[in-house]
PAZAPA-4460 file (N, C-alpha, C; in steps of 0.05 Angstrom, whole numbers, plus 32768, in hexadecimal, padded with zeros to 4 digits):
% residues 260
    n_x    n_y    n_z   ca_x   ca_y   ca_z    c_x    c_y    c_z   seq   type   mol
   941F   8501   8BAB   941D   8509   8B8F   9402   8501   8B83     1      M     A
   93F9   84E9   8B8B   93DF   84DF   8B81   93C8   84F2   8B89     2      T     A
   93C9   84FB   8BA2   93B4   850D   8BAB   93B5   8527   8B9C     3      L     A
   93CD   8531   8B95   93CF   854A   8B85   93C3   8546   8B6A     4      L     A
   93C8   852F   8B5E   93BC   8528   8B44   939E   8528   8B46     5      H     A
   9394   851C   8B5B   9377   8519   8B5F   936A   8535   8B62     6      I     A
   9377   8546   8B72   936C   8561   8B76   936C   8571   8B5C     7      M     A
   9382   856F   8B4C   9383   857E   8B33   936E   8573   8B1F     8      A     A
   936C   8558   8B1E   9359   854C   8B0B   933C   8552   8B12     9      A     A
   9335   8552   8B2B   931A   8558   8B33   9313   8575   8B2F    10      T     A
   9327   8587   8B31   9323   85A3   8B2A   931D   85A5   8B0C    11      L     A
   932B   8596   8AFC   9326   8596   8ADF   930A   858C   8ADA    12      L     A
   9302   8576   8AE6   92E8   856A   8AE0   92D1   857A   8AEC    13      A     A
   92D7   8589   8B02   92C2   8598   8B0F   92C2   85B6   8B07    14      G     A
   92D3   85C5   8B14   92D3   85E2   8B11   92DB   85EB   8AF5    15      A     A
   92F0   85DF   8AE9   92F9   85E7   8ACF   92E4   85E3   8ABA    16      A     A
   92D5   85CC   8ABC   92C0   85C7   8AA8   92A9   85DA   8AAB    17      S     A
   92A3   85E3   8AC3   928F   85F7   8AC7   9297   8612   8ABB    18      V     A
   92B0   861A   8ABF   92B9   8633   8AB3   92B9   8632   8A95    19      L     A
   92C1   861C   8A8A   92C1   8618   8A6D   92A4   861A   8A62    20      A     A
   9292   860D   8A71   9276   860D   8A68   926A   8629   8A69    21      A     A
   9272   8639   8A7E   9267   8654   8A80   9271   8665   8A69    22      A     A
   928A   8662   8A61   9294   8672   8A4B   9287   8669   8A31    23      V     A
   9285   864F   8A2C   9279   8645   8A14   925B   864C   8A12    24      L     A
   924D   864D   8A28   9230   8651   8A28   9229   866D   8A1E    25      S     A
   923C   867F   8A1F   9237   869B   8A16   9237   869D   89F7    26      L     A
   9245   868A   89EA   9248   868D   89CD   9242   8673   89BE    27      T     A
   9241   865C   89CC   9240   8642   89BE   9226   863E   89AF    28      V     A
   9228   8631   8998   9210   8629   8989   9207   860E   8993    29      L     A
   91EE   8608   8990   91E3   85EE   899A   91F2   85D6   898C    30      S     A
   91F9   85D9   8973   9207   85C4   8965   9222   85BD   8971    31      G     A
   922F   85D2   897B   9249   85CE   8988   9246   85BE   89A2    32      V     A
   9231   85C5   89B1   922C   85B7   89CA   9228   8599   89C5    33      V     A
   9218   8593   89B0   9212   8577   89AC   9229   8568   899E    34      H     A
   923B   8577   8992   9254   8569   8989   9265   8562   89A1    35      R     A
   9265   8573   89B5   9273   856C   89CE   9266   8553   89DB    36      L     A
   924C   8551   89D9   923E   853A   89E4   9246   8520   89D6    37      V     A
   9248   8522   89BB   9251   850A   89AC   926D   8501   89B4    38      S     A
   927F   8515   89B6   929A   850E   89BE   929B   8502   89DA    39      L     A
   928D   850F   89ED   928E   8505   8A08   9281   84E9   8A0B    40      S     A
   926D   84E3   89FA   9262   84C7   89FA   9277   84B3   89F3    41      A     A
   9287   84B9   89DF   929D   84A7   89D7   92B2   84A5   89ED    42      G     A
   92B9   84BB   89FA   92CD   84BB   8A0F   92C3   84AA   8A27    43      L     A
   92AA   84AD   8A2F   929F   849E   8A45   929E   8480   8A3F    44      L     A
   9295   8479   8A28   9293   845D   8A21   92AF   8451   8A1E    45      L     A
   92C2   8460   8A12   92DD   8456   8A10   92EA   8452   8A2B    46      G     A
   92E7   8465   8A3D   92F2   8462   8A58   92E6   844A   8A66    47      M     A
   92CC   8447   8A65   92BE   8431   8A73   92C7   8416   8A69    48      A     A
   92C5   8412   8A4E   92C8   83F7   8A43   92E6   83F0   8A3F    49      V     A
   92F6   8404   8A37   9312   83FE   8A31   9324   83FE   8A49    50      L     A
   931C   840D   8A5F   932F   8410   8A75   9324   840B   8A91    51      H     A
   930D   8417   8A98   9303   8412   8AB3   92FB   83F5   8AB7    52      L     A
   92EC   83EA   8AA4   92E5   83CD   8AA7   92FD   83BB   8AA8    53      L     A
   9310   83BD   8A95   9327   83AB   8A96   9337   83AF   8AB0    54      P     A
   933A   83C8   8AB9   934A   83CE   8AD1   933D   83BF   8AE9    55      E     A
   9323   83C0   8AEB   9315   83B3   8B01   9318   8394   8AFF    56      A     A
   9315   838A   8AE7   9316   836D   8AE3   9332   8362   8AE8    57      I     A
   9346   8371   8ADF   9362   8368   8AE2   936C   836A   8AFF    58      E     A
   935C   8376   8B10   9364   8378   8B2C   9364   835D   8B3A    59      S     A
   9355   834A   8B2E   9353   8330   8B3B   933B   832D   8B4D    60      G     A
   932B   8341   8B4F   9313   8340   8B60   92FF   832C   8B54    61      A     A
   92ED   8323   8B64   92D9   830F   8B5B   92C8   831A   8B44    62      D     A
   92C9   830C   8B2E   92BC   8316   8B15   929D   8318   8B19    63      L     A
   9291   8305   8B27   9275   8306   8B2B   926D   831F   8B3C    64      H     A
   927D   8325   8B50   9278   833C   8B61   927B   8356   8B51    65      A     A
   928F   8356   8B3F   9293   836E   8B2F   927C   8371   8B1C    66      L     A
   9272   835B   8B10   925B   835D   8AFE   9242   8367   8B0C    67      S     A
   923F   835D   8B25   9228   8366   8B35   922A   8384   8B3B    68      A     A
   9243   838E   8B40   9247   83AA   8B45   9240   83BB   8B2C    69      T     A
   9248   83B1   8B15   9241   83BF   8AFC   9223   83C1   8AF9    70      L     A
   9215   83AB   8AFD   91F8   83AA   8AFA   91EB   83BC   8B0F    71      L     A
   91F4   83BB   8B28   91E9   83CB   8B3D   91ED   83E9   8B37    72      A     A
   9204   83F0   8B2B   9209   840B   8B24   91F6   8415   8B0F    73      G     A
   91F2   8405   8AFA   91E0   840D   8AE4   91C3   8411   8AEF    74      L     A
   91BA   83FE   8AFF   919F   8401   8B0A   919D   8418   8B1E    75      V     A
   91B2   841C   8B2D   91B3   8432   8B41   91B2   844D   8B33    76      G     A
   91C0   8450   8B1D   91C0   846A   8B0F   91A4   846F   8B02    77      F     A
   9197   8459   8AF9   917C   845C   8AEF   9169   8467   8B05    78      F     A
   916C   845C   8B1D   915B   8464   8B33   9161   8481   8B3B    79      L     A
   917A   8488   8B3C   9182   84A3   8B42   9177   84B7   8B2E    80      L     A
   9178   84B0   8B15   916D   84C1   8B00   914F   84C4   8B03    81      E     A
   9141   84AF   8B0B   9125   84B1   8B10   911E   84C4   8B27    82      K     A
   9130   84C6   8B3A   912D   84D7   8B51   9136   84F4   8B4B    83      L     A
   913F   84F8   8B32   9149   8513   8B29   9162   851B   8B37    84      A     A
   9171   8507   8B42   918B   850D   8B4F   91A1   850B   8B3B    85      I     A
   919F   84F7   8B29   91B4   84F3   8B15   91AB   84FE   8AFB    86      F     A
   91A8   8519   8AFA   919C   8526   8AE3   91B1   8534   8AD2    87      R     A
   91AD   8533   8AB8   91BF   8541   8AA5   91AF   8552   8A92    88      H     A
   91B9   856A   8A8D   91AB   857D   8A7C   91BD   8586   8A66    89      S     A
   91B5   8582   8A4D   91C3   858D   8A36   91B0   859F   8A26    90      H     A
   919A   85A7   8A32   9184   85B4   8A23   9182   85D2   8A2B    91      H     A
   917A   85E2   8A18   9176   85FE   8A1C   9165   8609   8A05    92      Y     A
   915A   8621   8A09   9148   862C   89F5   9155   862D   89D9    93      E     A
   9147   8623   89C5   9151   8624   89AA   9165   860E   89A4    94      G     A
   9166   85F9   89B3   917A   85E4   89AE   9171   85CF   899B    95      D     A
   9158   85D1   8990   914E   85BE   897D   9140   85A6   8988    96      G     A
   913C   85A6   89A3   912F   858F   89AF   9110   8590   89AC    97      H     A
   9106   85A7   89A5   90E9   85A9   89A0   90D9   85AC   89BA    98      G     A
   90E6   85B3   89D0   90D6   85B8   89E8   90CA   85D4   89E7    99      H     A
   90B7   85D9   89F8   90A7   85F2   89F6   90B8   860A   89FE   100      S     A
   90B0   8621   89F3   90BD   863A   89FB   90BA   863E   8A19   101      H     A
   90D0   8647   8A26   90CF   864A   8A43   90D5   8631   8A52   102      G     A
   90DC   861B   8A44   90E2   8602   8A51   90F6   8605   8A67   103      H     A
   910C   8613   8A61   9122   8614   8A75   911B   8626   8A8C   104      D     A
   910B   863B   8A87   9103   864C   8A9D   90F2   863D   8AB1   105      S     A
   90DF   862C   8AA6   90CF   861C   8AB7   90E0   8607   8AC7   106      D     A
   90F2   85FB   8AB8   9103   85E6   8AC3   9115   85F0   8ADA   107      E     A
   911E   8609   8AD7   9131   8614   8AEA   9123   8623   8B00   108      A     A
   9109   8624   8B01   90FB   8632   8B16   90FF   8624   8B30   109      G     A
   90EB   8615   8B3A   90EE   8607   8B54   9103   85F1   8B52   110      P     A
   9109   85E7   8B3A   911C   85D0   8B39   9138   85D9   8B33   111      Q     A
   913D   85F3   8B31   9158   85FD   8B2B   916D   85F3   8B3F   112      G     A
   9166   85F5   8B58   9178   85EC   8B6D   917B   85CE   8B6D   113      M     A
   9166   85C0   8B67   9167   85A3   8B66   917B   859A   8B50   114      L     A
   917B   85A8   8B3A   918E   85A3   8B24   91AA   85A5   8B2F   115      I     A
   91B0   85BB   8B3D   91CA   85C0   8B48   91D2   85AC   8B5D   116      L     A
   91BF   85A5   8B6F   91C5   8591   8B83   91CB   8576   8B76   117      V     A
   91BB   856F   8B62   91C0   8556   8B54   91DC   8556   8B47   118      G     A
   91E3   856C   8B3A   91FD   856F   8B2E   9213   856C   8B43   119      D     A
   920E   8578   8B5B   9223   8576   8B70   9227   855A   8B79   120      G     A
   9211   854B   8B7C   9214   852F   8B84   9223   851F   8B6E   121      I     A
   921B   8524   8B55   9228   8517   8B3F   9246   851E   8B3E   122      H     A
   924D   8537   8B42   9269   8540   8B41   9279   8533   8B58   123      N     A
   926C   8531   8B70   9279   8524   8B86   9280   8507   8B80   124      F     A
   926D   84F9   8B73   9271   84DE   8B6B   9287   84DC   8B56   125      A     A
   9288   84EF   8B43   929D   84F0   8B2F   92B8   84F3   8B3D   126      D     A
   92BA   8503   8B52   92D3   8506   8B60   92DD   84EC   8B6C   127      G     A
   92CA   84DD   8B78   92D2   84C2   8B83   92DC   84B0   8B6D   128      I     A
   92CD   84B0   8B56   92D5   84A0   8B3F   92F1   84A7   8B35   129      I     A
   92F6   84C1   8B33   9310   84CA   8B29   9326   84C2   8B3D   130      I     A
   9321   84C4   8B57   9335   84BC   8B6B   933A   849E   8B68   131      A     A
   9326   848E   8B65   9329   8471   8B62   933A   846B   8B49   132      A     A
   9336   8479   8B33   9345   8475   8B1B   9362   847C   8B1F   133      A     A
   9368   8492   8B2D   9384   8499   8B33   9392   8485   8B44   134      F     A
   9383   847A   8B58   938F   8466   8B69   9396   844C   8B5A   135      L     A
   9388   8448   8B44   938E   8430   8B33   93A5   8436   8B20   136      A     A
   93A5   844E   8B14   93BA   8455   8B00   93B8   8473   8AFA   137      D     A
   93CE   8481   8AFA   93CE   849E   8AF5   93C2   84A5   8ADA   138      I     A
   93C9   8496   8AC5   93BE   849C   8AAB   93A0   8497   8AAA   139      R     A
   9398   8482   8AB7   937B   847C   8AB8   936C   8492   8AC7   140      L     A
   9379   849D   8ADC   936C   84B3   8AEA   9368   84CC   8AD9   141      G     A
   937D   84D4   8ACB   937B   84EC   8ABA   9367   84E8   8AA3   142      W     A
   9367   84D0   8A97   9353   84CB   8A82   9337   84CB   8A8C   143      M     A
   9333   84C0   8AA4   9319   84C0   8AB1   9310   84DC   8AB6   144      T     A
   9322   84ED   8AC0   931B   8509   8AC5   9315   8518   8AAB   145      A     A
   9324   8512   8A97   9320   851F   8A7D   9304   8517   8A71   146      F     A
   92FE   84FE   8A73   92E4   84F4   8A69   92CD   8501   8A79   147      A     A
   92D0   8503   8A94   92BC   850F   8AA5   92B8   852D   8A9E   148      A     A
   92CF   853B   8A99   92CD   8557   8A93   92C0   855C   8A78   149      A     A
   92C6   854A   8A64   92BA   854D   8A4A   929C   854A   8A4B   150      A     A
   9293   8538   8A5D   9276   8535   8A60   9269   854C   8A6F   151      H     A
   9278   8557   8A83   926D   856C   8A94   9269   8586   8A85   152      E     A
   927A   858C   8A71   9278   85A6   8A63   925C   85A9   8A56   153      I     A
   9253   8596   8A45   9238   859A   8A3A   9222   859B   8A4F   154      P     A
   9225   858B   8A64   9211   858B   8A7A   9211   85A7   8A87   155      Q     A
   9228   85B1   8A8E   922A   85CB   8A9C   9220   85E2   8A8A   156      E     A
   9225   85E0   8A70   921A   85F4   8A5D   91FC   85F5   8A60   157      I     A
   91EF   85DD   8A5F   91D2   85DB   8A62   91C9   85E7   8A7D   158      G     A
   91D6   85E0   8A92   91CE   85EA   8AAD   91D2   8608   8AAE   159      D     A
   91E8   8612   8AA4   91EE   862F   8AA5   91D8   863F   8A96   160      F     A
   91D1   8635   8A7E   91BD   8644   8A6E   91A1   8641   8A7B   161      I     A
   919B   862A   8A86   9182   8626   8A94   917F   863B   8AAA   162      V     A
   9194   863F   8ABA   9193   8652   8AD0   9192   866F   8AC6   163      L     A
   91A0   8674   8AB0   919F   868F   8AA4   9183   8695   8A9A   164      R     A
   9177   8682   8A8D   915B   8686   8A83   9147   868A   8A99   165      N     A
   914D   867F   8AB1   913C   8682   8AC8   913F   869D   8AD6   166      A     A
   9152   86AD   8ACC   9156   86C8   8AD8   916E   86CB   8AEA   167      G     A
   917E   86B6   8AED   9197   86B8   8AFD   91AB   86C9   8AED   168      Y     A
   91BA   86DA   8AFC   91CF   86E9   8AEF   91E6   86D6   8AE7   169      S     A
   91F7   86DE   8AD5   920D   86CE   8ACD   921F   86C6   8AE4   170      R     A
   9224   86DA   8AF6   9235   86D5   8B0D   9229   86C0   8B20   171      A     A
   920F   86C3   8B25   9201   86B1   8B37   9200   8695   8B2C   172      R     A
   91F9   8692   8B12   91F8   8678   8B06   9214   866B   8B06   173      A     A
   9229   867B   8B01   9244   8671   8B01   924C   8667   8B1D   174      L     A
   9246   8677   8B31   924E   8670   8B4D   9240   8656   8B55   175      V     A
   9226   8654   8B50   9218   863B   8B57   9223   8623   8B49   176      Y     A
   9229   8626   8B2F   9234   860F   8B20   9250   8608   8B29   177      N     A
   9260   861D   8B31   927B   8617   8B3B   927A   8608   8B56   178      L     A
   9268   8610   8B67   9265   8602   8B81   925D   85E5   8B7C   179      L     A
   924B   85E0   8B69   9244   85C5   8B61   925C   85B6   8B56   180      S     A
   926C   85C4   8B45   9283   85B7   8B39   9298   85B0   8B4D   181      G     A
   929C   85C1   8B62   92B1   85BC   8B76   92AB   85A4   8B87   182      L     A
   9292   8599   8B86   928C   8581   8B94   929E   856A   8B8A   183      A     A
   92A8   856C   8B71   92B9   8557   8B67   92D4   8556   8B76   184      A     A
   92DE   856D   8B7E   92F7   856E   8B8D   92F3   8561   8BA8   185      V     A
   92DC   8567   8BB6   92D6   855A   8BCF   92D4   853C   8BCC   186      L     A
   92C6   8534   8BB6   92C4   8517   8BB1   92DF   850A   8BAC   187      G     A
   92F1   8518   8B9E   930C   850E   8B9A   931B   8509   8BB3   188      G     A
   9319   851D   8BC6   9326   851A   8BE0   931B   8503   8BF0   189      L     A
   9300   8502   8BF1   92F3   84EC   8BFF   92FB   84D1   8BF3   190      V     A
   92FB   84CF   8BD9   9302   84B7   8BCB   931E   84AE   8BD2   191      G     A
   9331   84C1   8BD2   934D   84BB   8BD8   9350   84B1   8BF5   192      Y     A
   9342   84BE   8C08   9344   84B5   8C24   9336   849B   8C29   193      L     A
   9320   8497   8C1B   9310   847F   8C1F   931C   8466   8C12   194      M     A
   9328   846A   8BFA   9331   8453   8BEA   934F   844E   8BEC   195      L     A
   935E   8462   8BF6   937B   8460   8BF5   9386   8448   8C05   196      G     A
   9379   8441   8C1A   9382   842A   8C2A   9371   8412   8C27   197      Q     A
   9360   8411   8C13   934D   83FB   8C10   934D   83F1   8BF3   198      R     A
   9363   83E5   8BEC   9367   83DB   8BD0   9351   83C8   8BC7   199      D     A
   9346   83B9   8BDA   9332   83A5   8BD3   9318   83B2   8BC9   200      A     A
   9313   83CB   8BD0   92FA   83D8   8BC8   92FE   83E4   8BAC   201      I     A
   9317   83EB   8BA5   931C   83FA   8B8D   9310   83EE   8B73   202      L     A
   9313   83D4   8B6E   9308   83C9   8B55   92EA   83CD   8B53   203      P     A
   92DC   83CD   8B69   92BF   83D0   8B69   92B7   83ED   8B63   204      Y     A
   92C7   8400   8B6E   92C2   841C   8B68   92C7   8421   8B4A   205      V     A
   92DC   8415   8B3F   92E2   8418   8B22   92CB   840C   8B11   206      L     A
   92C0   83F6   8B1A   92A9   83EA   8B0C   9290   83FC   8B0E   207      M     A
   928D   8408   8B25   9277   841B   8B29   927B   8434   8B17   208      F     A
   9294   843C   8B14   929A   8452   8B03   9294   844B   8AE6   209      A     A
   929A   8433   8ADE   9294   842A   8AC2   9275   842A   8ABE   210      A     A
   9266   8422   8AD2   9249   8423   8AD0   923F   843F   8ACD   211      A     A
   924B   8452   8ADB   9244   846E   8AD9   9248   8478   8ABD   212      S     A
   9260   8473   8AB2   9267   847D   8A97   9255   8470   8A82   213      F     A
   9250   8456   8A84   923F   8448   8A70   9223   8453   8A72   214      V     A
   9219   8457   8A8A   91FD   8460   8A8D   91FA   847C   8A82   215      Y     A
   920D   848E   8A88   920B   84AA   8A7E   920C   84AA   8A5F   216      I     A
   921E   849A   8A54   9221   8499   8A37   9209   848E   8A29   217      A     A
   91FE   8478   8A33   91E9   846A   8A24   91CD   8473   8A2C   218      L     A
   91C9   847B   8A45   91AE   8482   8A4E   91A9   84A0   8A4C   219      A     A
   91BF   84B0   8A4B   91BC   84CD   8A4A   91C5   84D9   8A30   220      D     A
   91DE   84D4   8A29   91EA   84E2   8A12   91E0   84D7   89F7   221      L     A
   91DF   84BC   89F4   91D7   84B1   89DB   91BA   84B8   89D4   222      V     A
   91A6   84B6   89E6   918B   84BE   89DF   918A   84DC   89D7   223      P     A
   919A   84EC   89E3   919B   8509   89DC   91A6   850C   89BF   224      D     A
   91B9   84FC   89B8   91C4   84FD   899D   91B0   84F3   8989   225      L     A
   91A0   84DE   8990   918B   84D4   897E   9177   84EA   8979   226      H     A
   916F   84F9   898D   915C   850F   8989   9167   8524   8976   227      R     A
   9181   8529   8979   918D   853D   8967   918E   8533   894A   228      Q     A
   9195   851A   8947   9197   850F   892B   917C   850E   891E   229      S     A
   9166   850B   892D   914B   850B   8921   9144   8527   8918   230      R     A
   914E   853B   8927   9149   8557   8920   915B   8560   8909   231      A     A
   9173   8555   8908   9187   855D   88F3   9192   8543   88E7   232      H     A
   9187   853B   88D1   918E   8521   88C5   91AB   851D   88BF   233      R     A
   91B9   8534   88B9   91D5   8532   88B1   91E8   8530   88C9   234      N     A
   91DD   852F   88E1   91EE   852E   88F9   91F8   8512   8901   235      E     A
   91EB   84FD   88F8   91F1   84E2   8901   920E   84DA   88FB   236      S     A
   9217   84E0   88E3   9232   84D8   88DB   9247   84E7   88EC   237      G     A
   9242   8500   88F1   9255   8510   8901   9255   8506   891E   238      L     A
   923D   8500   8929   923B   84F5   8944   924C   84DC   8947   239      Q     A
   9248   84C9   8934   9257   84B0   8935   9275   84B5   8934   240      L     A
   927D   84C7   8922   929A   84CD   891F   92A5   84D8   8939   241      T     A
   9297   84EB   8946   92A1   84F6   895E   92A2   84E2   8975   242      L     A
   928E   84D0   8976   928F   84BB   898A   92A7   84A9   8986   243      M     A
   92AD   84A2   896D   92C4   8492   8968   92DE   84A0   896E   244      L     A
   92DE   84BB   8969   92F6   84CB   8970   92FB   84CA   898E   245      V     A
   92E5   84CC   899E   92E8   84CA   89BB   92F3   84B0   89C4   246      G     A
   92E9   849A   89B8   92F3   847F   89BF   9310   847C   89B7   247      I     A
   9317   8486   899F   9332   8484   8995   9345   8494   89A7   248      A     A
   933C   84AB   89B1   934D   84BB   89C2   9354   84AC   89DC   249      L     A
   9340   849F   89E7   9344   848F   89FF   9358   8478   89FA   250      V     A
   9354   846A   89E4   9365   8454   89DD   9382   845D   89D7   251      A     A
   9385   8474   89CA   939F   847E   89C3   93AE   8488   89DB   252      L     A
   93A1   8498   89EC   93AF   84A4   8A03   93B7   8490   8A18   253      I     A
   93A5   847C   8A1C   93AB   8468   8A31   93B3   844E   8A25   254      T     A
   93BD   844D   8A0D   93C5   8434   8A00   93DA   8426   8A10   255      G     A
   93D7   840C   8A12   93EA   83FB   8A20   93E6   83FA   8A3E   256      G     A
   93D2   8408   8A49   93CE   8409   8A66   93C8   83EE   8A71   257      M     A
   93BA   83DD   8A62   93B2   83C3   8A6C   93C2   83AC   8A5E   258      H     A
   93DA   83B3   8A56   93EB   839E   8A49   93F7   838B   8A5D   259      A     A
   93F5   8392   8A77   9401   8380   8A8B   93EF   8368   8A8F   260      H     A
***
């Protein structure tokens, strides 16, 4: 049953988020995209701080080793982003970021496939993270998948429109993004097989997952929101509200999980 949950959840976080992004990208306004970014920042921070970190700490694993894992994860994601492997895109023509006309066409030229390869690697890692969360607790697994999907939708909208602006047909852009998204399912299967019999590793994978969520939220999403609030002064209050809504949703849905 756990494996079935993992497969369903990774489909949600991978393929379903790509399909939702493709539909939204045809009609969505830039403000809607960035409201999703605000909400997903709250979800990611809530999951990391309220549940992934406590779950890892309560396992009884060595606290110093867990802290070192968290630090290594944060530094590692920084290095991956520098190598353009851990890349996130919420940008497209007319989104208010002030980049030059044709920005997305240039970006998706020779680097279009690199974007998709990077997304595939990231989705594969998400699948392992989701599997680890399910092996710790079913509710934790579903909330982790939900938080990952909420973050993936704005990212996939950006990627879909970048590819469309570069001349890809809707069908071709959708197929490439779907293949990238399905890497999450493969990651979930690998995570289940790799971690299912190795309980000692699980707390460290959860701590690494927390590092991933914190890094995405603070190094990627929050700076993007700051740029938006500078362009639209009245957005700050709404951004904060949506972040708090995301955190509250995590606390409400998984309330009592760490009462033991």
